[in-house]
Backbone as a chain_set.jsonl record, in Angstrom:
{"seq": "XXXXXXXXXXXXXXXXXXXXXXXXXXXXXXXXXXXXXXXXXXXXXXXXXXXXXXXXXXXXXXXXXXXXXXXXXXXXXXXXXXXXXXXXXXXXXXXXXXXXXXXXXXXXXXXXXXXXXXXXXXXXXXXXXXXXXXXXXXXXXXXXXXXXXXXXXXXXXXXXXXXXXXXXXXXXXXXXXXXXXXXXXXXXXXXXXXXXXXXXXXXXXXXXXX", "coords": {"N": [[1.081, -1.335, 0.004], [0.228, 2.344, -0.756], [2.662, 4.531, 1.303], [3.291, 7.22, 1.369], [1.242, 9.731, -0.601], [1.996, 12.569, -1.446], [3.949, 14.077, -1.037], [5.397, 17.324, -0.478], [8.744, 18.145, -0.901], [10.914, 20.491, -0.411], [11.276, 21.71, -3.675], [9.878, 19.586, -5.028], [8.038, 16.718, -5.685], [7.279, 14.141, -3.658], [6.838, 10.775, -3.613], [6.178, 7.671, -1.83], [6.225, 4.233, -1.431], [4.962, 1.489, 0.384], [6.131, -1.561, -0.091], [4.18, -4.403, 0.585], [2.251, -6.27, -0.819], [1.746, -9.237, -2.951], [3.345, -9.988, -5.985], [1.345, -10.544, -7.881], [-0.692, -8.983, -7.22], [0.127, -6.553, -7.38], [0.255, -6.686, -10.26], [-2.212, -6.098, -11.153], [-4.314, -3.905, -12.056], [-2.949, -2.641, -13.573], [-1.761, -1.208, -16.542], [0.543, -1.795, -18.367], [2.565, -0.998, -21.025], [3.977, -2.472, -23.92], [6.859, -2.061, -24.194], [7.324, -1.568, -21.344], [6.605, -4.171, -20.246], [8.712, -5.796, -21.535], [10.99, -4.94, -20.416], [10.192, -5.909, -17.765], [10.196, -8.313, -17.945], [12.868, -9.307, -18.071], [13.869, -8.807, -15.683], [15.198, -10.793, -13.057], [14.883, -11.379, -10.526], [12.302, -11.864, -8.166], [11.722, -9.908, -5.91], [12.659, -7.342, -7.162], [11.247, -7.448, -9.167], [8.672, -6.668, -8.116], [9.258, -4.12, -6.794], [9.719, -2.889, -9.161], [6.941, -2.641, -10.336], [5.762, -1.716, -8.221], [6.703, 1.232, -8.701], [5.477, 2.017, -11.219], [2.991, 1.774, -10.043], [3.369, 4.0, -8.309], [3.586, 6.048, -10.402], [1.173, 5.844, -11.47], [-0.493, 6.83, -9.162], [0.335, 9.468, -9.207], [-0.579, 10.539, -11.319], [0.56, 10.753, -13.618], [0.395, 9.328, -16.217], [2.028, 8.271, -18.048], [4.738, 6.964, -20.29], [7.785, 5.841, -19.159], [11.517, 6.856, -20.272], [14.781, 6.323, -21.157], [17.701, 7.96, -20.889], [21.094, 7.885, -22.309], [22.78, 7.618, -20.334], [21.352, 5.951, -18.495], [19.499, 7.233, -16.851], [16.182, 7.888, -15.79], [13.539, 9.623, -17.891], [10.652, 11.928, -18.529], [7.883, 12.27, -20.858], [7.102, 14.941, -20.416], [8.337, 17.018, -19.956], [9.079, 17.497, -17.152], [11.227, 16.276, -14.572], [12.207, 13.352, -13.271], [13.285, 11.304, -10.659], [13.954, 7.875, -9.592], [13.927, 5.389, -7.032], [14.721, 2.623, -4.929], [14.617, 0.263, -1.834], [14.662, -2.714, -0.504], [11.68, -3.089, 1.125], [10.772, -0.902, 0.37], [9.839, 2.048, -2.011], [10.246, 4.667, -4.311], [9.44, 7.971, -5.943], [10.534, 10.994, -7.136], [9.392, 13.685, -8.561], [9.62, 17.034, -10.133], [10.363, 20.194, -11.367], [12.437, 21.009, -11.961], [16.005, 19.916, -12.131], [16.331, 16.798, -10.347], [17.07, 14.382, -7.896], [16.71, 11.368, -6.323], [17.102, 8.926, -3.418], [16.864, 6.115, -1.592], [17.91, 4.439, 1.29], [18.158, 1.544, 3.313], [18.912, 1.034, 6.77], [22.242, -0.562, 6.983], [24.984, -2.465, 8.501], [26.902, -2.568, 7.083], [27.624, -0.348, 5.721], [29.617, 1.057, 7.482], [31.904, -0.078, 6.912], [32.601, 0.517, 4.022], [32.65, 3.193, 4.168], [34.837, 5.305, 4.033], [35.4, 4.921, 1.228], [33.414, 6.972, 0.47], [33.386, 9.161, 1.983], [34.961, 12.148, 2.563], [37.87, 13.508, 4.711], [37.136, 16.022, 5.482], [34.403, 16.043, 5.43], [34.005, 14.463, 7.247], [34.76, 15.627, 9.676], [33.195, 17.728, 9.628], [30.65, 16.352, 10.033], [30.975, 14.794, 12.416], [29.719, 12.577, 14.16], [30.079, 9.394, 13.272], [28.291, 7.089, 12.887], [25.794, 4.406, 11.925], [23.49, 5.557, 11.469], [24.111, 8.39, 10.185], [26.238, 7.577, 8.506], [24.624, 6.553, 6.639], [23.095, 8.421, 5.766], [24.807, 10.459, 4.771], [25.681, 8.633, 2.603], [23.284, 8.676, 0.858], [22.588, 11.192, 0.579], [24.732, 11.712, -1.472], [24.307, 10.071, -3.316], [21.669, 10.882, -4.108], [22.466, 13.195, -5.327], [24.126, 12.691, -7.284], [22.558, 11.11, -9.057], [20.794, 13.121, -9.74], [22.343, 14.966, -10.932], [23.207, 13.656, -13.484], [25.404, 12.339, -15.111], [27.784, 9.854, -15.784], [30.743, 8.441, -14.35], [31.664, 9.412, -11.924], [33.105, 10.438, -8.883], [32.389, 9.716, -5.254], [33.768, 10.301, -3.468], [35.509, 12.707, -4.321], [34.173, 13.984, -5.879], [31.504, 14.752, -5.279], [30.815, 16.984, -2.948], [30.172, 17.524, 0.195], [29.096, 20.229, 1.897], [27.485, 22.051, 3.704], [25.881, 21.379, 6.653], [22.531, 21.146, 8.446], [21.809, 21.53, 11.894], [19.924, 19.706, 12.964], [20.485, 17.71, 10.934], [18.927, 17.29, 8.711], [18.913, 18.307, 6.535], [21.082, 19.487, 3.496], [23.595, 21.207, 2.058], [25.156, 20.942, -1.176], [27.583, 20.792, -3.287], [29.015, 19.515, -6.67], [30.89, 18.546, -9.022], [32.443, 18.102, -12.109], [34.301, 17.442, -14.902], [34.748, 20.164, -15.319], [32.33, 21.193, -15.047], [29.954, 22.348, -12.748], [27.773, 22.309, -10.285], [25.216, 23.143, -7.956], [23.206, 21.672, -4.793], [20.487, 21.62, -2.513], [19.511, 19.484, -0.405], [16.878, 17.682, 0.991], [16.421, 15.49, 3.952], [14.887, 12.475, 4.936], [13.851, 10.61, 7.411], [12.767, 7.323, 8.317], [11.612, 4.407, 9.707], [13.561, 2.776, 9.876], [14.898, 3.395, 7.524], [16.645, 5.73, 5.161], [15.619, 8.366, 3.393], [16.643, 10.672, 1.066], [16.459, 13.635, -0.776], [17.287, 15.232, -3.81], [17.525, 18.367, -4.863], [17.982, 20.697, -7.537], [19.787, 23.788, -7.287], [19.478, 26.808, -8.956], [22.006, 29.134, -10.207], [23.905, 29.549, -8.156], [26.575, 29.947, -5.978], [28.471, 27.609, -3.764]], "CA": [[0.12, -0.055, -0.092], [1.478, 3.421, -0.531], [3.074, 5.157, 2.227], [2.738, 8.525, 1.093], [0.69, 9.949, -1.825], [2.133, 13.79, -1.99], [4.571, 15.233, 0.186], [6.267, 18.315, -0.877], [9.683, 18.331, -0.279], [11.255, 21.754, -1.307], [10.191, 22.321, -4.65], [9.838, 18.492, -5.817], [6.789, 15.972, -5.291], [7.959, 12.906, -3.226], [5.8, 9.64, -3.092], [6.803, 6.655, -1.199], [5.131, 3.065, -1.454], [5.745, 0.417, 1.081], [5.894, -2.996, -0.778], [3.623, -5.418, 1.22], [1.881, -7.009, -2.01], [2.203, -9.966, -3.796], [3.572, -9.801, -7.328], [0.064, -10.889, -8.529], [-1.552, -8.259, -6.655], [0.905, -5.63, -7.968], [0.04, -6.566, -11.594], [-3.474, -5.829, -11.049], [-5.129, -2.731, -12.232], [-1.89, -1.936, -14.163], [-1.839, -1.571, -17.986], [1.677, -1.778, -18.746], [2.921, -1.119, -22.476], [4.808, -3.726, -23.967], [8.249, -2.127, -23.662], [7.823, -2.028, -19.878], [6.225, -5.773, -19.821], [9.552, -6.621, -21.875], [11.967, -4.464, -19.212], [9.643, -6.591, -16.464], [10.602, -9.815, -17.982], [14.188, -9.291, -17.971], [14.166, -8.953, -14.573], [15.182, -12.188, -12.751], [14.636, -11.168, -8.841], [11.126, -11.451, -7.455], [11.569, -8.867, -5.376], [13.002, -6.594, -7.964], [10.052, -6.811, -10.069], [7.707, -6.058, -7.336], [9.837, -2.98, -6.593], [9.322, -2.032, -10.434], [5.795, -2.524, -10.251], [5.196, -0.335, -7.352], [7.022, 2.332, -9.615], [4.558, 1.896, -11.955], [1.575, 2.306, -9.264], [3.382, 5.657, -7.895], [3.474, 6.575, -11.603], [-0.249, 6.064, -11.858], [-0.884, 7.541, -8.347], [0.734, 10.655, -9.496], [-1.716, 10.995, -12.371], [1.45, 10.777, -14.876], [0.111, 7.885, -16.919], [3.036, 7.901, -19.561], [5.831, 5.538, -20.469], [9.362, 6.187, -18.878], [12.067, 6.278, -20.871], [15.919, 6.401, -20.344], [18.586, 8.2, -21.71], [22.288, 6.968, -22.422], [23.541, 7.159, -18.91], [20.352, 5.389, -17.729], [18.665, 8.057, -16.336], [14.524, 8.028, -16.477], [13.107, 10.54, -18.486], [9.559, 12.087, -18.837], [8.128, 12.995, -22.253], [6.35, 16.277, -20.339], [9.706, 18.169, -19.511], [9.219, 17.343, -15.962], [12.401, 15.768, -13.994], [11.961, 12.554, -12.235], [13.997, 10.344, -10.175], [13.302, 6.672, -9.157], [14.858, 4.543, -5.906], [14.068, 1.701, -4.358], [15.625, -0.371, -1.131], [14.234, -3.794, -0.014], [10.403, -3.05, 1.134], [10.029, 0.645, -0.011], [10.271, 2.114, -3.403], [9.701, 5.719, -4.292], [9.728, 8.704, -6.989], [10.504, 12.21, -6.957], [9.049, 14.64, -9.813], [10.094, 18.474, -10.223], [10.362, 21.203, -12.709], [13.916, 21.049, -12.208], [16.594, 18.333, -11.723], [15.853, 16.265, -9.072], [17.583, 13.358, -7.376], [16.018, 10.713, -4.83], [17.857, 7.832, -2.78], [16.35, 5.261, -0.234], [18.582, 3.003, 1.639], [18.179, 0.694, 4.606], [20.068, 1.168, 7.763], [22.952, -1.795, 7.364], [26.251, -2.114, 9.387], [28.231, -2.752, 5.936], [28.245, 0.799, 5.399], [30.673, 1.487, 8.119], [33.022, -0.887, 6.039], [32.954, 1.137, 2.632], [32.677, 4.686, 4.248], [36.095, 5.379, 3.601], [35.367, 5.233, -0.271], [32.809, 7.795, -0.106], [33.24, 10.203, 3.232], [36.376, 12.808, 3.096], [37.94, 13.859, 6.161], [36.408, 17.65, 6.053], [32.954, 15.651, 5.696], [34.037, 13.538, 8.837], [34.76, 16.648, 10.718], [31.402, 18.369, 9.57], [29.439, 15.371, 10.399], [31.569, 13.819, 13.784], [29.54, 11.309, 14.577], [30.006, 8.569, 11.9], [27.622, 6.076, 13.077], [25.465, 3.771, 10.716], [22.5, 6.158, 10.611], [24.924, 9.223, 9.75], [26.543, 7.386, 7.127], [23.813, 6.243, 5.573], [22.548, 9.976, 5.654], [25.973, 10.921, 3.718], [25.795, 7.895, 1.236], [21.938, 9.11, 0.164], [23.04, 12.542, -0.117], [25.72, 11.66, -2.572], [23.556, 9.004, -4.443], [20.81, 11.604, -4.577], [22.747, 14.335, -6.256], [24.81, 12.184, -8.566], [21.339, 11.07, -9.703], [20.287, 14.579, -10.244], [23.581, 15.646, -11.864], [22.964, 12.631, -14.555], [26.568, 11.976, -15.755], [28.754, 8.911, -15.189], [32.307, 8.441, -13.76], [31.493, 10.542, -10.418], [33.997, 9.757, -7.533], [31.805, 10.227, -4.481], [34.642, 11.203, -2.565], [36.327, 13.698, -4.779], [33.387, 14.953, -6.987], [30.702, 15.316, -4.783], [31.262, 17.701, -1.581], [28.67, 18.04, 1.199], [29.352, 21.602, 2.372], [27.246, 22.249, 4.912], [24.355, 20.475, 7.331], [21.993, 21.94, 9.524], [21.885, 21.053, 13.409], [19.06, 18.441, 13.1], [21.355, 16.709, 9.675], [17.829, 16.599, 8.023], [19.125, 19.328, 5.439], [22.389, 19.655, 3.347], [24.309, 21.952, 1.083], [25.957, 19.971, -1.971], [28.491, 20.926, -4.691], [29.414, 18.377, -7.358], [31.94, 19.325, -9.773], [32.926, 17.096, -12.861], [34.818, 17.727, -16.333], [34.302, 21.617, -15.609], [30.689, 21.273, -14.778], [29.735, 22.928, -11.243], [26.272, 22.379, -10.072], [24.862, 22.765, -6.644], [21.867, 21.316, -4.691], [19.752, 21.367, -1.32], [19.318, 18.168, -0.121], [16.36, 17.395, 2.312], [16.736, 14.102, 4.342], [13.858, 12.438, 5.841], [14.178, 9.389, 8.536], [11.648, 6.85, 8.551], [11.277, 2.925, 9.811], [15.142, 2.089, 9.365], [15.577, 3.844, 6.151], [17.0, 6.98, 4.807], [15.498, 9.097, 2.211], [17.362, 11.91, 0.592], [15.902, 14.512, -2.22], [18.257, 16.509, -3.95], [16.996, 19.512, -5.662], [19.368, 21.82, -8.135], [20.059, 25.303, -7.034], [20.018, 27.568, -10.331], [22.962, 30.273, -10.158], [24.29, 29.579, -6.947], [27.69, 29.051, -5.491], [28.723, 27.276, -2.374]], "C": [[1.108, 1.284, 0.07], [1.367, 4.193, 0.978], [2.715, 6.556, 2.181], [2.4, 8.863, -0.257], [1.597, 11.17, -2.074], [2.587, 14.148, -0.858], [5.447, 16.085, -0.543], [7.447, 18.485, -0.243], [10.455, 19.423, -1.161], [10.646, 22.008, -2.846], [10.059, 20.491, -5.546], [8.317, 17.803, -4.788], [7.45, 14.731, -4.853], [6.702, 11.88, -3.157], [6.715, 8.338, -3.012], [5.729, 5.544, -1.179], [6.068, 1.964, -0.297], [5.214, -0.887, 0.474], [5.403, -3.813, 0.173], [2.822, -6.533, 0.421], [2.529, -7.98, -2.27], [2.554, -9.615, -5.196], [2.485, -9.966, -8.144], [-0.675, -9.765, -8.23], [-1.149, -6.89, -7.277], [0.341, -5.498, -9.466], [-1.35, -5.923, -11.906], [-3.584, -4.628, -11.332], [-3.889, -1.968, -13.288], [-1.811, -2.122, -15.961], [-0.624, -0.833, -18.634], [1.676, -1.891, -20.439], [3.781, -2.022, -22.376], [6.187, -3.492, -23.841], [8.321, -2.425, -22.251], [7.21, -3.44, -19.482], [7.639, -6.367, -20.597], [10.611, -6.331, -20.941], [11.5, -5.351, -18.131], [10.114, -8.053, -16.703], [11.791, -10.475, -18.173], [14.495, -9.216, -16.422], [14.024, -10.312, -13.522], [14.758, -12.539, -11.251], [12.998, -10.755, -8.725], [11.02, -10.061, -6.978], [11.999, -7.543, -5.965], [11.871, -6.27, -8.903], [9.184, -6.231, -9.305], [7.984, -4.47, -7.172], [9.468, -2.037, -7.906], [7.977, -2.0, -10.669], [5.079, -1.588, -9.712], [5.554, 0.916, -7.997], [5.632, 2.928, -10.042], [3.206, 2.531, -11.154], [1.576, 3.545, -8.795], [3.146, 6.308, -9.136], [1.939, 7.011, -11.781], [-0.945, 6.783, -10.891], [-1.031, 9.198, -8.59], [-0.049, 11.303, -10.369], [-0.666, 11.223, -13.828], [1.545, 9.595, -15.475], [0.738, 8.238, -18.297], [3.943, 7.099, -19.352], [7.254, 6.886, -20.159], [10.15, 5.957, -19.667], [13.551, 6.618, -20.493], [16.951, 6.912, -21.234], [20.163, 7.404, -21.728], [23.045, 6.657, -21.111], [22.419, 6.446, -17.966], [19.147, 5.818, -17.255], [17.154, 8.057, -16.755], [14.139, 9.193, -16.786], [11.635, 10.317, -18.668], [9.552, 12.845, -20.034], [7.223, 14.707, -21.688], [7.31, 17.183, -20.034], [9.788, 17.979, -18.273], [10.232, 16.366, -15.884], [11.994, 14.862, -13.106], [13.361, 11.58, -11.836], [13.307, 9.016, -9.373], [14.35, 6.176, -8.225], [13.839, 3.548, -5.279], [14.912, 0.649, -3.397], [14.511, -1.452, -0.288], [12.681, -3.323, 0.099], [9.758, -1.514, 0.498], [10.888, 0.774, -1.355], [9.666, 3.56, -3.493], [10.152, 6.55, -5.651], [9.7, 9.78, -6.8], [10.158, 12.846, -8.185], [9.135, 16.068, -9.358], [9.99, 18.917, -11.317], [11.686, 21.088, -12.849], [14.724, 19.846, -11.855], [16.51, 18.066, -10.482], [16.681, 14.749, -9.044], [16.952, 12.552, -6.35], [16.932, 9.399, -5.072], [17.285, 7.356, -1.849], [17.288, 4.326, 0.093], [18.245, 2.66, 2.97], [19.419, 0.826, 5.456], [21.104, -0.577, 7.643], [24.361, -1.39, 7.746], [27.385, -2.111, 8.177], [28.632, -1.288, 5.533], [29.146, 1.692, 5.842], [32.103, 0.961, 7.322], [33.706, 0.074, 4.886], [32.987, 2.81, 3.081], [33.641, 5.256, 3.58], [35.986, 6.119, 2.227], [34.26, 6.497, -0.636], [32.652, 9.219, 0.752], [34.675, 10.767, 3.403], [36.815, 13.147, 4.287], [37.421, 15.083, 6.488], [35.055, 16.899, 6.157], [32.95, 15.096, 7.305], [33.896, 14.675, 9.672], [33.46, 17.436, 10.871], [30.583, 17.573, 10.301], [29.323, 14.974, 11.767], [31.315, 12.649, 13.888], [29.327, 10.451, 13.566], [29.337, 7.359, 12.538], [26.74, 5.563, 11.807], [24.269, 4.725, 10.216], [23.082, 7.392, 9.803], [25.419, 8.929, 8.728], [25.767, 7.232, 6.037], [23.029, 7.835, 4.826], [23.493, 10.275, 4.519], [25.784, 10.187, 2.448], [24.431, 8.263, 0.457], [22.11, 10.28, -0.422], [23.619, 12.449, -1.307], [24.876, 11.064, -3.684], [22.354, 10.066, -5.108], [21.122, 12.589, -5.684], [23.511, 13.906, -7.485], [23.319, 11.799, -9.624], [21.152, 12.183, -10.607], [21.136, 14.98, -11.417], [23.416, 14.577, -13.24], [24.06, 12.211, -15.295], [27.161, 10.767, -14.732], [30.216, 9.524, -14.905], [32.384, 9.419, -12.664], [32.09, 9.545, -9.647], [33.253, 10.353, -6.414], [32.265, 10.839, -3.511], [34.965, 12.569, -2.69], [35.318, 14.732, -5.558], [32.038, 15.422, -6.269], [30.96, 15.743, -2.885], [30.235, 18.082, -0.742], [29.747, 19.212, 1.895], [28.847, 22.192, 3.393], [25.639, 21.493, 5.466], [23.997, 21.517, 8.069], [22.021, 21.222, 10.858], [21.344, 19.62, 13.428], [19.744, 17.333, 11.967], [20.035, 16.463, 8.998], [17.984, 17.595, 6.48], [20.598, 19.503, 4.932], [22.716, 20.337, 1.993], [25.541, 21.328, 0.087], [26.536, 20.82, -3.326], [29.356, 19.862, -5.484], [29.933, 19.116, -8.458], [32.885, 18.087, -10.747], [33.199, 17.732, -14.389], [34.095, 19.431, -16.461], [32.867, 21.804, -15.324], [30.577, 21.222, -13.399], [28.191, 22.839, -11.128], [25.956, 22.266, -8.39], [23.61, 22.668, -6.022], [21.576, 21.32, -2.957], [19.149, 20.152, -1.355], [18.297, 18.036, 1.097], [16.412, 15.695, 2.85], [15.738, 13.568, 5.212], [14.345, 10.672, 6.547], [13.038, 8.672, 8.723], [11.899, 5.063, 8.695], [12.609, 2.476, 9.41], [15.88, 2.231, 8.007], [15.807, 5.432, 6.143], [16.428, 7.351, 3.308], [15.934, 10.211, 1.824], [16.95, 12.554, -0.798], [16.57, 15.681, -2.522], [17.559, 17.392, -5.055], [18.127, 20.71, -6.287], [18.602, 23.154, -7.914], [20.437, 26.148, -8.566], [21.052, 28.798, -9.419], [23.075, 30.622, -8.656], [25.484, 28.998, -6.156], [27.864, 29.009, -3.977], [29.867, 27.594, -1.65]], "O": [[2.185, 1.4, 0.654], [0.338, 4.396, 1.623], [1.865, 7.014, 2.943], [3.113, 8.405, -1.15], [2.207, 10.961, -3.123], [1.945, 14.475, 0.14], [6.285, 15.543, -1.264], [7.426, 18.931, 0.904], [10.612, 19.301, -2.376], [9.533, 22.51, -3.001], [10.203, 20.466, -6.768], [7.799, 18.185, -3.739], [8.214, 14.212, -5.666], [5.645, 12.249, -2.646], [7.63, 8.003, -3.763], [4.544, 5.798, -0.961], [7.274, 1.743, -0.187], [4.031, -1.22, 0.54], [6.336, -4.137, 0.907], [2.718, -7.647, 0.934], [3.735, -8.005, -2.025], [1.824, -8.714, -5.608], [2.629, -9.496, -9.273], [-1.466, -9.48, -9.13], [-2.04, -6.135, -7.667], [-0.001, -4.397, -9.896], [-1.499, -5.254, -12.929], [-2.729, -3.987, -10.721], [-4.028, -0.81, -13.683], [-1.815, -3.241, -16.475], [-0.625, 0.254, -19.212], [0.961, -2.682, -21.054], [4.324, -2.444, -21.355], [6.888, -4.424, -23.447], [9.096, -3.273, -21.808], [7.372, -3.797, -18.315], [7.812, -7.552, -20.312], [11.253, -7.304, -20.545], [12.427, -5.68, -17.39], [10.368, -8.84, -15.791], [11.959, -11.678, -18.371], [15.578, -9.688, -16.075], [12.927, -10.789, -13.231], [14.395, -13.644, -10.847], [12.517, -9.676, -9.071], [10.352, -9.191, -7.536], [11.719, -6.555, -5.287], [11.587, -5.151, -9.332], [8.784, -5.146, -9.727], [7.091, -3.648, -7.38], [9.069, -0.873, -7.859], [7.73, -1.064, -11.43], [4.197, -0.865, -10.175], [4.703, 1.799, -7.889], [4.937, 3.825, -9.565], [2.553, 3.504, -11.529], [0.579, 4.261, -8.698], [2.405, 7.284, -9.02], [1.531, 8.123, -12.116], [-1.928, 7.417, -11.275], [-1.973, 9.949, -8.336], [-0.248, 12.514, -10.276], [-1.06, 11.749, -14.868], [2.524, 8.855, -15.374], [0.146, 8.435, -19.358], [4.033, 6.491, -18.285], [7.55, 8.006, -20.575], [9.982, 4.849, -20.177], [13.644, 7.246, -19.439], [17.114, 6.35, -22.317], [20.282, 6.337, -21.125], [23.751, 5.673, -20.892], [22.613, 6.393, -16.752], [18.082, 5.206, -17.186], [16.863, 8.209, -17.942], [14.365, 10.034, -15.916], [11.147, 9.206, -18.882], [10.394, 13.652, -20.43], [6.806, 15.489, -22.542], [6.896, 18.325, -19.83], [10.909, 18.364, -17.941], [10.356, 15.58, -16.823], [11.417, 15.287, -12.105], [14.247, 11.249, -12.625], [12.306, 9.124, -8.665], [15.533, 6.422, -8.456], [12.616, 3.618, -5.159], [15.87, 0.106, -3.948], [13.645, -1.0, 0.461], [12.252, -3.108, -1.035], [8.592, -1.199, 0.264], [11.896, 0.196, -1.762], [8.647, 3.77, -2.836], [11.007, 6.079, -6.401], [8.705, 10.05, -6.128], [10.854, 12.387, -9.091], [8.737, 16.328, -8.222], [9.584, 18.257, -12.274], [12.116, 21.067, -14.003], [14.198, 18.861, -11.336], [16.589, 18.899, -9.579], [16.865, 14.097, -10.072], [16.618, 13.201, -5.359], [17.36, 8.908, -6.117], [17.049, 8.187, -0.973], [17.545, 3.417, -0.696], [18.044, 3.576, 3.767], [20.589, 0.765, 5.078], [20.662, -1.595, 8.176], [24.877, -0.312, 7.451], [28.539, -1.713, 8.335], [29.749, -1.02, 5.09], [29.544, 2.699, 5.257], [33.142, 1.613, 7.227], [34.902, 0.35, 4.788], [33.376, 3.617, 2.236], [33.367, 5.754, 2.488], [36.267, 7.29, 1.972], [34.197, 6.964, -1.773], [31.988, 10.178, 0.358], [35.511, 10.208, 4.114], [35.923, 13.065, 5.132], [37.212, 15.337, 7.675], [34.475, 17.21, 7.197], [32.142, 15.279, 8.216], [32.908, 14.728, 10.405], [32.845, 17.71, 11.901], [29.837, 18.042, 11.161], [28.263, 14.795, 12.367], [32.116, 11.719, 13.801], [28.343, 10.685, 12.865], [30.162, 6.461, 12.709], [26.872, 6.156, 10.736], [23.967, 4.824, 9.027], [22.583, 7.52, 8.685], [25.284, 9.72, 7.795], [25.981, 7.574, 4.874], [22.608, 8.091, 3.698], [23.044, 10.347, 3.375], [25.718, 10.774, 1.368], [24.539, 8.108, -0.76], [21.895, 10.52, -1.61], [23.112, 13.051, -2.253], [24.799, 11.554, -4.81], [22.119, 10.11, -6.315], [20.416, 12.832, -6.663], [23.563, 14.572, -8.52], [23.177, 12.226, -10.769], [21.291, 12.225, -11.83], [20.757, 15.252, -12.556], [23.654, 15.253, -14.241], [23.723, 11.606, -16.313], [27.096, 10.673, -13.506], [30.675, 10.643, -15.136], [33.31, 10.229, -12.651], [31.866, 8.335, -9.602], [33.334, 11.581, -6.402], [31.694, 11.649, -2.781], [34.872, 13.44, -1.825], [35.542, 15.918, -5.801], [31.503, 16.451, -6.679], [31.193, 14.997, -1.935], [29.46, 18.989, -1.048], [30.9, 19.026, 2.285], [29.587, 22.884, 4.092], [24.64, 21.203, 4.808], [24.665, 22.507, 8.366], [22.357, 20.045, 10.727], [21.971, 18.615, 13.761], [19.518, 16.137, 12.15], [19.924, 15.294, 8.629], [17.204, 17.505, 5.532], [21.435, 19.672, 5.819], [22.136, 20.022, 0.953], [26.698, 21.237, 0.496], [25.836, 21.36, -4.182], [30.351, 19.384, -4.939], [29.468, 20.203, -8.8], [33.762, 17.363, -10.277], [32.356, 18.434, -14.947], [33.281, 19.841, -17.289], [32.426, 22.939, -15.506], [31.0, 20.247, -12.778], [27.483, 23.366, -11.987], [26.443, 21.372, -7.699], [22.743, 23.422, -6.466], [22.502, 21.012, -2.207], [18.355, 19.802, -2.229], [18.767, 18.256, 2.214], [16.436, 14.792, 2.015], [15.629, 14.132, 6.301], [15.092, 9.846, 6.023], [12.144, 9.277, 9.315], [12.384, 4.491, 7.719], [12.642, 1.691, 8.462], [16.849, 1.656, 7.511], [15.281, 6.222, 6.928], [16.734, 6.747, 2.28], [15.395, 11.075, 2.517], [17.142, 11.937, -1.846], [16.577, 16.756, -1.923], [17.096, 16.886, -6.077], [18.892, 21.405, -5.618], [17.456, 23.521, -8.17], [21.525, 26.064, -9.136], [20.845, 29.202, -8.275], [22.577, 31.577, -8.06], [25.488, 27.844, -5.729], [27.584, 29.882, -3.155], [29.966, 27.255, -0.471]]}, "num_chains": 1, "name": "protein.A"}
């Protein structure tokens, strides 16, 4: 069943789905195109198929009943010139829709984030965040992943190219800069904590330097 139908996060519309239905139930009331059916048939994992089906339900709930297509970098696109980002993790899936570049990432708390943290967090960011527990490291990862998705280009080093410049006291908002191949963009990231999950939504900031 849907967890959130419409939640305004900055300039974006965020929709989340808690996946507790069977694959058969998720297939009901969906009129998938041949393209979507073909993509679905190539997914071997049942859980991943359910995640994909839940995204179609979220598109239907958002009243954007149109086909997704994907650019050369695998970034989802809409035909109505709005920007969209998709994410899923275990029992939750979500999408964010905006008039500007947007990125969404959902991650479940997992201890292994501590083991890989040195690959994506710099010393300056460690000093900024201070307490590097599972929750805060998961926040850092989702912040950077959401900005990466919004940016839309591959070959990004999370530690070097995506820099968290500021966080607020509650650590539910961050200001982030991404720099790759002389392209510099700045993002405002809102962070939502729910049920052992972190959800980050990155919104592009026009004409602003951090």
